[in-house]
Structures are given as structure tokens and as C-alpha cells.
Backbone as numpy.savetxt, mean C-alpha at the origin, in Angstrom:
# Nx Ny Nz CAx CAy CAz Cx Cy Cz
-16.29 -3.14 11.38 -17.13 -1.95 11.38 -16.25 -0.70 11.38
-15.18 -0.71 12.22 -14.33 0.47 12.28 -13.68 0.77 10.94
-13.22 -0.26 10.24 -12.61 -0.06 8.93 -13.59 0.56 7.95
-14.82 0.10 7.97 -15.84 0.65 7.08 -16.13 2.12 7.41
-16.20 2.43 8.69 -16.43 3.83 9.09 -15.28 4.72 8.66
-14.05 4.22 8.80 -12.88 5.00 8.35 -12.95 5.23 6.85
-13.29 4.20 6.11 -13.39 4.32 4.66 -14.45 5.35 4.27
-15.61 5.27 4.89 -16.69 6.22 4.58 -16.27 7.66 4.88
-15.60 7.83 6.01 -15.18 9.18 6.37 -14.08 9.68 5.43
-13.18 8.78 5.00 -12.16 9.16 4.02 -12.81 9.58 2.71
-13.78 8.80 2.24 -14.46 9.10 0.99 -15.19 10.44 1.05
-15.64 10.82 2.23 -16.37 12.08 2.40 -15.43 13.23 2.77
-14.12 13.01 2.63 -13.12 14.03 2.99 -13.29 14.48 4.44
-13.61 13.54 5.32 -13.88 13.84 6.71 -12.64 13.89 7.60
-11.48 13.64 7.04 -10.23 13.71 7.81 -9.36 14.79 7.19
-8.65 15.51 8.02 -7.70 16.48 7.49 -6.35 15.79 7.30
-5.65 16.18 6.27 -4.34 15.63 5.96 -3.31 16.75 6.14
-2.18 16.41 6.71 -1.09 17.36 6.90 0.11 16.85 6.10
0.48 17.60 5.09 1.55 17.18 4.19 2.89 17.75 4.64
3.83 16.84 4.92 5.19 17.21 5.28 6.15 16.30 4.53
7.40 16.72 4.45 8.43 15.93 3.78 8.70 14.67 4.59
8.62 13.50 3.95 8.82 12.22 4.63 9.81 11.36 3.84
10.70 10.71 4.54 11.59 9.73 3.93 10.78 8.44 3.80
10.47 8.05 2.59 9.59 6.91 2.39 10.23 5.59 2.81
11.54 5.46 2.67 12.21 4.25 3.13 12.06 4.08 4.63
12.24 5.17 5.38 12.06 5.12 6.83 10.61 4.82 7.20
9.69 5.46 6.52 8.27 5.25 6.80 7.89 3.78 6.60
8.35 3.20 5.50 8.04 1.80 5.20 8.72 0.87 6.20
9.97 1.14 6.54 10.69 0.32 7.52 10.00 0.37 8.88
9.49 1.54 9.26 8.76 1.65 10.52 7.51 0.77 10.52
6.78 0.78 9.42 5.57 -0.04 9.34 5.93 -1.53 9.35
7.02 -1.88 8.69 7.47 -3.27 8.66 7.78 -3.76 10.07
8.35 -2.89 10.90 8.72 -3.30 12.26 7.50 -3.70 13.09
6.32 -3.15 12.77 5.10 -3.54 13.47 4.64 -4.94 13.06
4.97 -5.35 11.84 4.46 -6.61 11.30 5.35 -7.82 11.58
6.64 -7.61 11.76 7.55 -8.75 11.87 7.21 -9.71 13.02
6.73 -9.23 14.18 6.37 -10.21 15.22 5.20 -11.11 14.82
4.26 -10.58 14.06 3.08 -11.35 13.67 3.35 -12.26 12.46
4.38 -11.94 11.69 4.67 -12.71 10.47 6.15 -13.10 10.44
6.57 -13.96 11.37 7.99 -14.35 11.39 8.36 -15.11 10.12
9.59 -14.94 9.71 10.08 -15.68 8.55 9.89 -14.96 7.23
9.17 -13.86 7.21 9.05 -13.08 5.98 10.18 -12.05 5.96
10.69 -11.78 4.77 11.80 -10.83 4.62 11.34 -9.66 3.77
11.74 -8.46 4.17 11.49 -7.26 3.38 12.79 -6.84 2.73
12.76 -6.66 1.41 13.91 -6.11 0.69 13.47 -4.77 0.13
14.06 -3.71 0.65 13.71 -2.34 0.29 14.84 -1.76 -0.53
14.53 -1.25 -1.72 15.55 -0.64 -2.58 15.10 0.75 -3.00
16.08 1.60 -3.20 15.81 2.98 -3.59 15.53 3.83 -2.37
15.54 5.12 -2.59 15.18 6.03 -1.51 14.53 7.26 -2.12
13.57 7.78 -1.39 12.82 8.94 -1.86 12.24 9.67 -0.67
12.26 10.95 -0.75 11.55 11.78 0.22 10.46 12.51 -0.56
9.24 12.46 -0.04 8.13 13.13 -0.70 7.28 13.85 0.34
6.45 14.75 -0.14 5.49 15.41 0.74 4.24 14.55 0.79
3.87 14.13 1.99 2.68 13.31 2.19 2.24 13.45 3.63
1.09 12.90 3.94 0.66 12.84 5.33 1.24 11.55 5.91
2.17 11.68 6.84 2.89 10.52 7.37 1.96 9.49 8.02
0.98 9.95 8.77 0.06 9.03 9.45 -0.72 8.19 8.44
-1.30 8.85 7.46 -2.13 8.14 6.49 -1.30 7.31 5.52
-0.16 7.84 5.09 0.69 7.06 4.19 1.26 5.86 4.94
1.55 6.03 6.22 1.98 4.90 7.04 0.91 3.82 7.11
-0.35 4.24 7.27 -1.44 3.28 7.30 -1.56 2.55 5.96
-1.36 3.28 4.87 -1.39 2.66 3.54 -0.36 1.54 3.44
0.87 1.86 3.80 1.92 0.85 3.68 1.76 -0.27 4.69
1.23 0.02 5.85 0.95 -1.05 6.80 -0.07 -2.02 6.20
-1.13 -1.50 5.59 -2.14 -2.36 4.94 -1.53 -3.17 3.80
-0.73 -2.53 2.95 -0.14 -3.23 1.81 0.85 -4.30 2.26
1.69 -3.96 3.21 2.67 -4.94 3.71 1.98 -6.10 4.44
0.96 -5.79 5.22 0.21 -6.85 5.92 -0.45 -7.78 4.91
-1.05 -7.21 3.88 -1.67 -8.01 2.83 -0.63 -8.92 2.17
0.55 -8.38 1.88 1.60 -9.19 1.27 2.06 -10.30 2.22
2.19 -9.98 3.50 2.60 -11.00 4.48 1.57 -12.11 4.59
0.30 -11.76 4.55 -0.76 -12.77 4.67 -0.75 -13.75 3.51
-0.22 -13.33 2.37 -0.23 -14.18 1.19 1.14 -14.75 0.86
2.11 -14.51 1.72 3.47 -15.01 1.52 3.80 -15.98 2.65
4.27 -17.13 2.28 4.60 -18.17 3.27 5.86 -17.80 4.04
6.01 -18.34 5.26 7.29 -18.14 5.97 8.45 -18.54 5.05
9.50 -17.74 5.10 10.63 -17.95 4.19 10.50 -17.13 2.92
9.33 -16.50 2.74 9.08 -15.70 1.54 9.62 -14.29 1.67
9.58 -13.59 0.54 10.14 -12.24 0.47 9.12 -11.26 -0.08
9.19 -10.05 0.44 8.40 -8.93 -0.07 9.41 -7.87 -0.50
9.30 -7.45 -1.75 10.21 -6.46 -2.31 9.48 -5.13 -2.45
10.13 -4.06 -2.03 9.59 -2.72 -2.21 10.68 -1.88 -2.87
10.34 -1.29 -4.01 11.30 -0.40 -4.67 10.71 0.99 -4.76
11.57 1.98 -4.53 11.17 3.38 -4.52 11.94 4.13 -5.60
11.24 5.02 -6.28 11.89 5.84 -7.30 11.16 7.18 -7.36
11.91 8.23 -7.56 11.32 9.56 -7.65 11.93 10.29 -8.84
11.06 10.91 -9.63 11.49 11.77 -10.71 11.04 13.19 -10.37
11.27 14.12 -11.25 10.80 15.49 -11.00 9.27 15.55 -10.96
8.62 14.66 -11.69 7.17 14.72 -11.82 6.40 13.78 -10.89
7.03 12.66 -10.49 6.25 11.67 -9.73 7.13 10.79 -8.86
6.47 10.19 -7.87 7.06 9.17 -7.00 6.44 7.85 -7.41
7.27 6.83 -7.54 6.81 5.50 -7.91 7.26 4.51 -6.84
6.34 3.65 -6.46 6.66 2.59 -5.50 6.06 1.30 -6.02
6.88 0.27 -6.06 6.41 -1.06 -6.44 6.59 -1.98 -5.25
5.53 -2.66 -4.88 5.54 -3.62 -3.78 5.16 -4.97 -4.39
6.03 -5.95 -4.21 5.80 -7.25 -4.83 6.07 -8.35 -3.82
5.26 -9.41 -3.86 5.48 -10.55 -2.97 5.67 -11.82 -3.79
6.04 -12.90 -3.13 6.16 -14.18 -3.82 5.10 -15.16 -3.32
3.89 -14.60 -3.10 2.79 -15.39 -2.57 1.90 -16.04 -3.61
2.29 -16.02 -4.87 1.52 -16.73 -5.88 0.52 -15.88 -6.66
0.21 -14.67 -6.22 -0.71 -13.82 -6.95 -2.17 -14.17 -6.70
-3.03 -13.59 -7.52 -4.47 -13.83 -7.43 -4.99 -14.24 -8.81
-6.14 -14.90 -8.88 -6.69 -15.22 -10.19 -6.90 -13.95 -11.02
-6.62 -14.04 -12.29 -6.72 -12.88 -13.20 -8.09 -12.20 -13.13
-9.13 -12.98 -12.95 -10.47 -12.40 -12.91 -10.68 -11.51 -11.68
-9.87 -11.72 -10.64 -9.99 -10.92 -9.42 -9.24 -9.59 -9.48
-8.23 -9.49 -10.34 -7.39 -8.29 -10.38 -8.17 -6.97 -10.51
-9.14 -6.87 -11.43 -9.83 -5.59 -11.58 -10.68 -5.19 -10.36
-10.91 -6.11 -9.45 -11.82 -5.87 -8.33 -11.13 -5.73 -6.96
-9.82 -5.88 -6.91 -9.11 -5.93 -5.63 -9.33 -4.70 -4.76
-9.54 -3.54 -5.36 -9.67 -2.30 -4.59 -11.13 -1.91 -4.33
-12.05 -2.78 -4.72 -13.46 -2.53 -4.47 -13.81 -2.88 -3.02
-14.68 -2.10 -2.47 -15.16 -2.31 -1.10 -15.81 -3.69 -0.97
-15.43 -4.43 0.06 -15.94 -5.76 0.41 -15.50 -6.88 -0.53
-14.65 -6.58 -1.52 -14.25 -7.63 -2.44 -13.17 -8.50 -1.81
-13.36 -9.79 -1.90 -12.38 -10.76 -1.45 -12.15 -11.76 -2.57
-10.89 -11.93 -2.94 -10.56 -12.89 -3.99 -10.93 -14.29 -3.52
-11.34 -15.12 -4.47 -11.68 -16.50 -4.11 -10.45 -17.21 -3.56
-10.67 -18.13 -2.67 -9.61 -18.93 -2.05 -8.65 -18.08 -1.23
-9.11 -16.93 -0.76 -8.28 -16.08 0.08 -8.11 -16.77 1.43
-6.86 -16.88 1.91 -6.62 -17.65 3.14 -7.04 -16.94 4.42
-7.30 -15.65 4.38 -7.65 -14.93 5.61 -9.15 -14.68 5.67
-9.60 -14.23 6.82 -11.00 -13.90 7.01 -11.22 -12.38 6.90
-10.46 -11.72 6.04 -10.55 -10.27 5.88 -11.93 -9.85 5.40
-12.29 -8.61 5.71 -13.60 -8.09 5.33 -13.61 -7.46 3.94
-12.45 -7.29 3.32 -12.41 -6.68 1.99 -12.48 -5.16 2.04
-11.94 -4.56 3.10 -11.96 -3.10 3.26 -10.56 -2.50 3.09
-9.53 -3.23 3.48 -8.16 -2.71 3.53 -7.67 -2.09 2.25
-7.82 -2.78 1.12 -7.32 -2.23 -0.14 -8.19 -1.07 -0.63
-9.45 -1.03 -0.23 -10.29 0.14 -0.55 -9.78 1.36 0.21
-9.38 1.17 1.46 -8.82 2.26 2.25 -7.50 2.73 1.63
-6.67 1.79 1.20 -5.41 2.13 0.55 -5.67 3.03 -0.66
-6.59 2.62 -1.51 -6.89 3.40 -2.71 -7.41 4.79 -2.36
-8.25 4.89 -1.34 -8.82 6.18 -0.97 -7.77 7.12 -0.39
-6.86 6.59 0.42 -5.77 7.41 0.96 -4.90 7.92 -0.18
-4.60 7.06 -1.13 -3.80 7.49 -2.28 -4.55 8.53 -3.10
-5.85 8.39 -3.22 -6.65 9.39 -3.94 -6.51 10.74 -3.26
-6.52 10.74 -1.93 -6.37 12.00 -1.19 -4.98 12.61 -1.39
-4.03 11.81 -1.84 -2.69 12.30 -2.18 -2.56 12.51 -3.70
-3.68 12.44 -4.41 -3.74 12.59 -5.87 -2.99 11.47 -6.60
-2.89 10.32 -5.95 -2.15 9.20 -6.52 -3.04 8.07 -6.98
-2.39 7.05 -7.53 -3.10 5.87 -8.04 -2.37 4.61 -7.58
-3.09 3.50 -7.66 -2.51 2.19 -7.38 -3.10 1.20 -8.37
-2.26 0.27 -8.82 -2.69 -0.77 -9.74 -2.08 -2.09 -9.29
-2.77 -3.18 -9.57 -2.31 -4.51 -9.19 -2.12 -5.37 -10.43
-1.11 -6.22 -10.40 -0.88 -7.17 -11.48 -0.19 -8.39 -10.90
-0.29 -9.49 -11.61 0.40 -10.70 -11.21 1.77 -10.75 -11.87
2.71 -11.35 -11.18 4.03 -11.62 -11.74 4.21 -13.13 -11.74
5.35 -13.58 -12.14 5.62 -15.01 -12.09 5.67 -15.55 -10.67
5.91 -14.66 -9.69 6.06 -15.09 -8.31 4.84 -14.79 -7.45
4.22 -13.65 -7.69 3.13 -13.23 -6.80 2.41 -12.01 -7.30
1.99 -11.16 -6.36 1.21 -9.97 -6.68 2.11 -8.74 -6.63
1.91 -7.85 -7.59 2.65 -6.59 -7.64 1.65 -5.44 -7.51
1.96 -4.51 -6.60 1.19 -3.28 -6.44 2.07 -2.12 -6.89
1.55 -1.29 -7.77 2.32 -0.15 -8.27 1.60 1.14 -7.90
2.32 1.96 -7.15 1.79 3.24 -6.67 2.47 4.36 -7.44
1.68 5.34 -7.84 2.20 6.54 -8.48 1.61 7.74 -7.77
2.48 8.64 -7.31 2.05 9.88 -6.67 2.70 11.05 -7.40
1.92 12.04 -7.78 2.54 13.21 -8.43 3.36 14.00 -7.41
4.41 14.61 -7.89 5.21 15.51 -7.07 4.64 16.91 -7.29
4.04 17.49 -6.24 3.43 18.80 -6.44 4.47 19.90 -6.62
4.11 20.86 -7.39 4.92 22.06 -7.54 4.97 22.75 -6.18
6.14 23.18 -5.75 6.28 23.81 -4.44 5.35 25.02 -4.28
5.02 25.67 -5.39 4.13 26.83 -5.33 2.67 26.43 -5.19
2.36 25.17 -5.49 0.99 24.67 -5.40 0.94 23.45 -4.50
0.79 23.65 -3.22 0.77 22.49 -2.32 -0.47 21.65 -2.54
-0.37 20.39 -2.11 -1.52 19.49 -2.19 -2.59 20.03 -1.28
């Protein structure tokens, strides 16, 4: 219920966002530290570095949701890769796991509210990825999912705002 209420309030612009410069590698590593006790045996490989203007609390929640989702679908001994890249125009982040991916028919629906892919091993309510997408929308960004030979890949794109025009 709480997740649904958060999502509804996010969709209605009911939360204020405070944009400050954040080191994304540090932000992601901080979120990973919360997950390692619950998911022993999973490894995070983080490459690249980028600092962007974002709301640290909400972007942290985004990455916590994405990393938790990857951990839930990756067996002990598995790896989650996160790569960061920044250009003058945009920030790009790719998060990939070796958990086998999802059926192709489920890919277009992963970010829909209450959607759960068939044969999903967890009892999730199907809200987490909807919250991720909405937080990214509030940052004027996008997220897309695709399968790889190993697992699921999430690709995030956030525009780099002109310093004269803050988000």
C-alpha cells in the first residue's frame, strides 16, 4: 500500500525535489551497501564515474529499487554490472545482471503499475519499476529494458541541464 501511495503522489508531483551535484558512483555504492546483507554472494562491478545534478534521496531510491530487482533475479555467485558515462548533453547509466532476463513479451510492460513478469521468483507487487520510471520522469529522464545473453539490461538516460536553466 505504501509503495502505491508513493507512486500516486509522485505522479501528482506531490513531492518536492532538491537538485544538487551528486557523485553517482558514490550514490550507487551507498545503495549497494544496504543490499549486500540481504543478498550475500552477489557482486557489484561499477565502472565509470559521473557527477550530475539530481535529487540524491529520490535518485538513491531509484538505484536501490533497480539494484534490489537485479539481486532478486541473480543467483548467489552472480554479478551486477553498472556503467556510468556523461557527455555534455546527457548522463547514461547501464545496469545489467546475469539473472537470465525476462520473456520478450514482458519487456514492454516492465514499468507498468502492478505488472509482474510470469515466473517471477518474488512476491513483489509490481510497483517498484513504476516508481523508478516516475522518479526518472521527474528528472526529465528515461529508462528502457532489454535482454542480453546473460540477463536483463536497464538503460537510463538523463539530460544534463544548462546551468542557466535548472531542472
